[in-house]
C-alpha angles and dihedrals in degrees: 000000000000124000090250090055090050090053091051090049090050091052091051092048090051091050092047089052087059093051143260096303092053090049091051090048089051092053091048090052091049090050091053091048091050090048090052091049091051090052091048097052100036133075108234094258091048094056097089096054091043090053090047092052091047092050090048090054090049088057089054089050092051090050091052093043093051090053094044099044103028106021089237110145122202141091125269113209115201121192130183113213104179146006123194130190131192129192128013 
């Protein structure tokens, strides 16, 4: 595990210690940060495939997390079917 992953785990543990709502707020904040990173590294036309790959990787993380934390084996398949954008 990288140092950055350890920091993210620490943040989650701190949020969990505050309760379920704090943990959900933490995940929402992480999602916004990831979205900002995608926008920063991608050309506008490359955003949809970058989001799709990121969501696919999230599914892999959920699969691993379910096995690790709950002993539940299986594969979660995550698919993105549409992205819409308004304004410019």
